[in-house]
C-alpha positions as CSV (number, residue, x, y, z in Angstrom):
1,M,18.8,58.2,-62.9
2,K,15.1,57.7,-63.8
3,I,12.9,57.0,-60.8
4,S,9.7,55.0,-61.4
5,R,6.5,57.0,-61.7
6,N,4.9,55.1,-58.8
7,T,7.7,56.1,-56.5
8,A,8.3,59.6,-57.8
9,R,4.8,60.7,-57.1
10,L,5.0,59.5,-53.5
11,K,5.0,62.3,-50.9
12,P,7.0,62.1,-47.7
13,S,5.1,61.3,-44.6
14,A,3.8,64.5,-43.2
15,T,4.0,63.3,-39.6
16,M,7.7,62.4,-40.1
17,A,8.4,65.6,-41.9
18,V,7.0,67.7,-39.0
19,S,9.0,65.7,-36.4
20,A,12.2,66.1,-38.5
21,R,11.6,69.9,-38.7
22,A,11.0,70.0,-34.9
23,R,14.2,68.1,-34.3
24,E,16.1,70.5,-36.6
25,L,14.9,73.6,-34.8
26,K,15.7,72.0,-31.4
27,A,19.2,71.2,-32.6
28,K,19.6,74.9,-33.3
29,G,18.8,75.8,-29.7
30,R,15.0,76.4,-30.0
31,N,12.8,75.2,-27.2
32,I,10.4,73.0,-29.2
33,L,7.4,71.4,-27.7
34,N,6.6,68.4,-30.0
35,L,2.9,67.3,-30.2
36,S,3.4,65.7,-33.6
37,V,4.7,62.4,-32.1
38,G,2.8,59.3,-33.2
39,E,4.0,56.8,-30.6
40,P,3.7,56.2,-26.9
41,D,6.4,58.0,-24.9
42,F,6.7,55.1,-22.4
43,P,9.6,52.6,-22.5
44,T,9.0,49.0,-23.5
45,P,8.3,47.0,-20.3
46,E,11.3,45.2,-18.8
47,H,9.9,41.7,-19.2
48,I,9.6,42.2,-22.9
49,C,13.2,43.6,-23.2
50,A,14.4,40.6,-21.0
51,A,12.8,38.2,-23.5
52,A,14.7,39.8,-26.3
53,R,18.0,39.7,-24.4
54,E,17.5,36.0,-23.6
55,A,16.7,35.3,-27.3
56,A,19.9,37.0,-28.4
57,D,22.0,35.3,-25.7
58,A,20.6,31.9,-26.8
59,G,21.6,32.6,-30.4
60,F,18.1,33.0,-31.7
61,T,19.5,35.1,-34.5
62,H,18.8,33.2,-37.7
63,Y,16.0,33.1,-40.3
64,T,12.6,32.0,-39.1
65,P,9.5,30.9,-41.1
66,V,8.3,33.8,-43.1
67,P,4.8,34.1,-41.4
68,G,6.5,34.2,-38.0
69,I,7.6,31.6,-35.3
70,P,4.7,29.3,-34.3
71,E,4.6,30.6,-30.7
72,L,4.1,34.2,-32.0
73,L,1.3,33.1,-34.4
74,D,-0.3,31.3,-31.5
75,A,0.1,34.4,-29.2
76,A,-1.5,36.7,-31.8
77,A,-4.4,34.4,-32.4
78,G,-4.7,33.9,-28.6
79,Y,-4.9,37.7,-28.1
80,L,-7.7,38.0,-30.7
81,N,-9.5,35.1,-29.2
82,R,-9.2,36.3,-25.7
83,F,-10.5,39.8,-26.3
84,Y,-12.8,39.3,-29.3
85,D,-13.6,35.6,-29.5
86,A,-12.2,35.6,-33.1
87,G,-12.0,31.9,-33.5
88,A,-8.5,32.4,-34.9
89,S,-5.7,29.8,-35.2
90,R,-2.1,30.1,-36.3
91,E,-3.1,29.3,-39.9
92,N,-5.0,32.6,-40.0
93,I,-2.1,34.8,-38.8
94,I,0.9,36.3,-40.5
95,T,3.3,38.8,-39.1
96,G,4.8,41.9,-40.7
97,N,7.4,44.6,-40.0
98,G,4.9,46.7,-38.1
99,G,1.2,47.3,-38.9
100,K,2.2,49.5,-41.8
101,H,3.9,46.6,-43.5
102,C,1.0,44.4,-42.9
103,I,-1.4,46.9,-44.5
104,Y,0.8,47.3,-47.5
105,N,1.1,43.6,-48.0
106,I,-2.7,43.3,-47.9
107,F,-3.1,45.9,-50.6
108,A,-0.4,44.4,-52.7
109,C,-2.1,41.0,-52.6
110,L,-5.7,42.1,-53.1
111,L,-5.7,45.1,-55.4
112,D,-5.2,45.3,-59.1
113,P,-4.7,48.4,-61.2
114,G,-8.0,50.2,-61.7
115,D,-9.5,48.8,-58.5
116,E,-11.0,51.4,-56.1
117,V,-10.8,51.5,-52.3
118,L,-13.1,53.6,-50.1
119,V,-11.1,55.6,-47.7
120,P,-13.1,57.5,-45.0
121,A,-11.5,60.8,-44.2
122,P,-9.9,61.9,-41.9
123,Y,-7.6,58.9,-42.6
124,W,-4.2,57.8,-41.5
125,V,-1.7,59.4,-43.9
126,S,-0.3,56.2,-45.5
127,Y,-3.6,54.6,-46.6
128,P,-4.0,56.5,-49.9
129,P,-0.3,56.3,-51.0
130,M,-0.1,52.6,-50.3
131,V,-3.3,52.0,-52.3
132,E,-2.0,54.0,-55.2
133,L,1.3,52.1,-55.2
134,T,-0.6,49.1,-56.4
135,G,-2.2,51.0,-59.3
136,A,-5.5,51.1,-57.5
137,K,-7.4,54.4,-56.7
138,A,-8.1,55.7,-53.2
139,V,-11.7,57.1,-53.2
140,V,-11.9,59.5,-50.3
141,V,-15.2,59.7,-48.4
142,A,-15.2,62.9,-46.3
143,A,-16.7,62.8,-42.8
144,P,-16.2,66.3,-41.3
145,A,-16.0,67.3,-37.6
146,E,-19.7,68.1,-37.7
147,K,-20.5,64.4,-38.4
148,N,-18.1,63.4,-35.6
149,F,-15.6,62.3,-38.3
150,K,-17.8,59.2,-39.0
151,V,-19.1,57.8,-42.3
152,D,-22.3,55.8,-42.6
153,P,-23.5,53.4,-45.3
154,D,-25.3,56.1,-47.3
155,M,-22.1,58.2,-47.5
156,L,-20.2,55.1,-48.7
157,E,-23.0,54.2,-51.2
158,A,-22.6,57.6,-52.9
159,H,-19.0,56.7,-53.7
160,L,-19.6,53.1,-54.8
161,S,-18.7,52.1,-58.3
162,P,-18.4,48.8,-60.3
163,R,-14.6,49.1,-59.6
164,T,-14.9,49.3,-55.8
165,R,-13.0,46.5,-54.2
166,M,-12.3,47.4,-50.6
167,L,-13.3,49.6,-47.6
168,I,-10.8,50.7,-45.0
169,L,-12.0,51.2,-41.4
170,N,-9.9,52.4,-38.4
171,S,-11.2,52.5,-34.9
172,P,-9.9,54.0,-32.6
173,S,-8.9,56.4,-35.3
174,N,-5.6,58.0,-36.2
175,P,-5.9,61.1,-36.4
176,T,-9.2,61.8,-34.7
177,G,-9.3,59.5,-31.7
178,V,-12.9,58.8,-32.5
179,C,-14.3,55.3,-31.9
180,S,-17.1,53.6,-33.7
181,T,-19.8,52.0,-31.7
182,R,-20.9,48.4,-32.1
183,E,-24.0,49.5,-33.9
184,E,-22.1,51.8,-36.3
185,L,-19.5,49.1,-37.1
186,D,-22.1,46.5,-37.7
187,A,-24.0,48.7,-40.1
188,L,-20.8,49.4,-42.1
189,A,-19.8,45.7,-42.1
190,S,-23.3,44.6,-43.1
191,W,-23.3,47.1,-46.0
192,A,-19.8,45.9,-47.1
193,V,-20.8,42.3,-47.1
194,D,-24.0,43.1,-49.1
195,K,-21.8,44.9,-51.7
196,K,-19.3,42.0,-51.8
197,L,-16.5,44.2,-50.6
198,I,-13.4,43.4,-48.5
199,V,-13.1,45.4,-45.3
200,L,-9.6,46.1,-43.9
201,S,-10.0,46.9,-40.2
202,D,-7.0,48.7,-38.7
203,E,-7.3,48.0,-34.9
204,I,-3.8,49.0,-33.8
205,Y,-5.1,51.3,-31.0
206,D,-7.6,48.8,-29.6
207,R,-6.3,48.8,-26.0
208,L,-6.1,52.6,-25.7
209,T,-9.7,53.6,-25.0
210,Y,-11.2,56.0,-22.4
211,G,-14.2,56.9,-20.4
212,G,-15.0,53.3,-19.7
213,L,-15.4,52.6,-23.5
214,Q,-14.2,49.3,-24.8
215,A,-12.9,49.1,-28.4
216,Q,-15.2,47.3,-30.8
217,S,-13.5,44.9,-33.3
218,L,-14.6,43.4,-36.6
219,C,-13.2,40.0,-35.5
220,S,-16.8,38.7,-35.0
221,W,-17.5,39.6,-38.7
222,W,-14.3,37.9,-39.8
223,K,-15.3,34.8,-37.9
224,R,-18.6,34.7,-40.0
225,F,-17.3,36.0,-43.3
226,P,-13.5,35.5,-43.5
227,E,-13.5,36.2,-47.2
228,H,-14.8,39.7,-46.6
229,F,-12.7,40.9,-43.6
230,V,-9.0,41.3,-42.8
231,I,-7.9,42.5,-39.4
232,V,-4.6,44.3,-38.7
233,N,-3.1,44.7,-35.2
234,G,0.3,44.7,-33.6
235,V,2.4,45.3,-30.5
236,S,3.5,48.9,-31.3
237,K,0.9,51.0,-29.5
238,T,-0.4,48.6,-26.9
239,F,3.1,47.7,-25.5
240,A,5.1,50.8,-26.4
241,M,7.1,48.8,-28.9
242,T,7.0,51.0,-32.0
243,G,10.6,50.5,-32.9
244,W,10.5,46.7,-32.6
245,R,8.4,46.6,-35.8
246,V,6.0,43.7,-35.2
247,G,2.5,43.7,-36.6
248,Y,0.1,40.9,-37.5
249,T,-2.7,40.2,-39.9
250,L,-5.8,38.0,-39.3
251,A,-7.1,36.7,-42.6
252,A,-8.5,33.8,-44.5
253,P,-5.9,31.1,-45.3
254,E,-5.9,32.0,-49.1
255,L,-4.8,35.6,-48.3
256,I,-2.3,34.4,-45.6
257,K,-0.6,32.2,-48.3
258,A,-0.5,35.1,-50.8
259,I,1.2,37.4,-48.3
260,N,3.6,34.6,-47.4
261,R,4.6,34.4,-51.0
262,L,5.0,38.1,-51.3
263,M,7.1,38.4,-48.1
264,G,9.2,35.4,-49.2
265,Q,10.3,37.4,-52.3
266,S,10.6,40.8,-50.5
267,T,11.3,41.0,-46.8
268,S,11.3,37.4,-45.5
269,N,10.7,37.1,-41.8
270,V,10.3,39.8,-39.1
271,C,13.4,40.2,-36.9
272,S,13.8,37.0,-34.9
273,I,14.6,38.8,-31.6
274,A,11.6,41.1,-32.0
275,Q,9.4,38.1,-32.5
276,K,10.4,36.7,-29.2
277,A,9.8,40.0,-27.5
278,A,6.3,40.2,-29.1
279,V,5.5,36.7,-27.7
280,A,6.4,37.9,-24.2
281,A,4.3,41.0,-24.7
282,L,1.2,39.2,-25.9
283,N,1.4,36.4,-23.4
284,G,2.6,38.4,-20.4
285,D,1.4,40.8,-17.7
286,Y,-1.0,43.5,-19.0
287,S,-0.7,45.7,-15.9
288,F,1.6,48.0,-17.8
289,V,-0.9,48.4,-20.5
290,E,-3.6,49.6,-18.1
291,S,-1.2,52.1,-16.4
292,M,-0.2,53.5,-19.7
293,R,-3.8,53.7,-20.8
294,A,-4.7,55.6,-17.6
295,A,-1.9,58.1,-18.2
296,F,-3.2,58.7,-21.8
297,E,-6.7,59.2,-20.5
298,R,-5.5,61.8,-18.1
299,R,-3.6,63.6,-20.9
300,R,-6.6,63.4,-23.1
301,D,-8.6,65.1,-20.4
302,I,-6.0,67.8,-20.1
303,T,-6.1,68.3,-23.8
304,L,-9.9,68.5,-24.0
305,R,-10.1,71.1,-21.2
306,A,-7.6,73.3,-23.0
307,V,-9.1,72.9,-26.5
308,S,-12.6,73.7,-25.1
309,G,-11.3,77.1,-24.2
310,W,-9.9,78.0,-27.6
311,P,-12.0,80.5,-29.5
312,D,-13.8,79.4,-32.6
313,V,-12.5,75.8,-32.4
314,F,-14.5,72.7,-32.5
315,C,-13.2,69.2,-31.6
316,P,-15.2,66.0,-31.3
317,E,-14.2,64.1,-28.2
318,P,-11.6,61.4,-28.8
319,H,-12.4,58.1,-27.0
320,G,-9.3,56.3,-28.0
321,G,-5.8,56.4,-29.4
322,I,-3.4,59.2,-28.6
323,Y,-4.7,62.1,-30.7
324,C,-7.3,64.8,-31.0
325,F,-8.2,66.6,-34.2
326,P,-9.5,70.1,-33.6
327,D,-11.1,72.1,-36.4
328,V,-9.3,75.4,-36.5
329,H,-10.3,76.6,-40.0
330,R,-12.3,79.6,-38.6
331,H,-8.9,81.2,-37.8
332,Y,-7.6,81.0,-41.4
333,G,-6.9,84.4,-42.8
334,A,-3.9,86.7,-43.3
335,A,-1.5,85.0,-40.9
336,F,-2.2,81.5,-42.1
337,S,-4.6,80.3,-44.8
338,D,-4.6,76.5,-44.4
339,S,-3.5,73.8,-42.0
340,V,0.0,73.6,-43.4
341,S,0.7,77.3,-43.0
342,F,-1.0,77.3,-39.6
343,C,1.3,74.5,-38.4
344,S,4.4,76.4,-39.8
345,Y,3.3,79.6,-38.1
346,L,2.7,77.7,-34.8
347,L,6.2,76.1,-35.0
348,D,8.0,79.4,-35.8
349,E,6.0,81.7,-33.5
350,A,5.3,79.5,-30.5
351,G,7.7,76.6,-30.8
352,V,5.0,74.0,-30.9
353,A,4.9,71.2,-33.5
354,V,1.5,69.7,-34.6
355,V,0.6,68.0,-37.9
356,P,-1.5,69.7,-40.6
357,G,-4.9,68.1,-41.2
358,A,-4.3,68.3,-44.9
359,A,-2.1,65.2,-44.6
360,F,-5.1,63.3,-43.2
361,G,-7.6,64.5,-45.7
362,D,-9.1,67.4,-43.8
363,D,-7.4,70.7,-44.3
364,R,-9.6,72.4,-41.7
365,C,-8.0,70.5,-38.8
366,V,-4.7,69.8,-37.1
367,R,-3.6,66.7,-35.3
368,I,-2.4,67.0,-31.8
369,S,-0.7,64.1,-30.0
370,Y,-1.0,63.9,-26.3
371,A,1.7,61.2,-26.1
372,V,4.0,63.5,-24.1
373,S,4.5,64.4,-20.4
374,D,1.7,66.3,-18.7
375,D,4.0,69.4,-18.2
376,I,5.0,69.6,-21.9
377,L,1.5,69.0,-23.0
378,S,0.0,71.7,-20.8
379,E,2.7,74.2,-21.8
380,A,2.2,73.4,-25.5
381,L,-1.6,73.7,-25.3
382,E,-1.3,77.0,-23.5
383,K,0.9,78.3,-26.3
384,I,-1.5,77.2,-29.0
385,G,-4.3,78.8,-27.2
386,G,-2.4,82.0,-27.0
387,V,-1.7,82.1,-30.7
388,L,-5.4,81.5,-31.4
389,A,-6.5,84.1,-28.9
390,R,-4.2,86.7,-30.5
391,N,-5.4,85.8,-33.9
392,A,-9.0,86.0,-33.0
393,V,-8.4,89.6,-31.7
394,S,-6.5,90.7,-34.8
395,R,-9.0,89.4,-37.3
C-alpha cells in the first residue's frame, strides 16, 4: 500500500513517544518517574462531570450544529469577553476536537502550498508538521535560552519573505513556560499588522500563570483587526479536561464559515456530551481553577529550586503553563551527545522520563513537566540532578 507523501513524512509526536516508552518500561516492572506528561494530573471537577451525565441521561446523544451548540458558543465568547473584553459573539466562535484540531483547521483554511509561516522556536511540537501538511513551509525563528526564549520584531523581520502569510504566537509557552509581556505582545502584533500577516495566538494555558502575573491575550488586537488575528483556547488545561477534547477558535466570520465547511466534510461536530460539559466548565465555579493553579505554582517553585542547583544548566524562569525548559547542552559529551540521547540515558539510568528539546526546535534543552505530585516531582528532579552531577565530575 502506498502512503501519501504528506503523511509518510510525518514524524510521531515526541511527547507521546516518550510517554509510551515510559509506560512500556513501567509495565516491565521498572519504577519510572514520568515528567513528560503534557496535561494536568487533576481530575475533572465534579460539577462538569455531572453536567455530562445529565446530558447523557437526557438523551443528548445526537448530532449538533457543526460549530457547536449555541450555549457553548455563547459560553466561549463570554469567557473571552469576561477576561479580555474581546467583544466576541457566537458568530465569531467555532469549536473543535481540542485546541490541536482548532489549530489544524485554521492552517487548512488559510494556507496554500508555498505559503510560509513564521514559527518562533522553541515551539509546540505539532505546529511545523501541521503547517507542512497544507503544503506550506514552517520557517523557524530561533530564540535561545539566552534571549529568554522570546522573539522580537527584528528577529522576525530577518525571516520575512514575499511568501510569508502567518505568524504563530504561544503565551504562556509550551515548552518553555515563558510568558510575553503586554509590551512584547503589542510590539509583535503591531509588526504583524504592518506586514499584513495573520497571527495565530495559541492561548490554551492562559489561566495557569504564576508570581502574580496575569496572562496577556491578543483578543484586544482581534477586536481591532479581526482579519489579522485568530485566537485559540479550550477547556483542556484550565479545567483538567484534556480527554474531553473541546477547543474553540475566535475568528472573523469569514474564517468561521470556512472552518464550518471543512468540519462539515471531515469531523462534523464535537462530541455532544463533551459540549455540555464544556458549557458547565466555562459558566461554572472557577475555585477549582485557582486551587489547581496554586498547586502548579508550588510545583514550579520546587522545580526551579532543584534546577538552580544543577551544574552548568541554565533555565529561564517559567511564569505560566506546566513546564520548564532547561538548557543542558554543556553536559553533552561521551555519555550523550544531544537532547535525544540525553533523555534516553536519563530514562535508562535513572528511570526518569523527560522530552528532548529537539522535538521543540532547540536541541540544547529538555522539557520537564511539573504536572505530577510533589513527591514524584522532587524524587525525579533529585535523580536528574544526580545524573548531571556525576556527568560533570566525569567530563
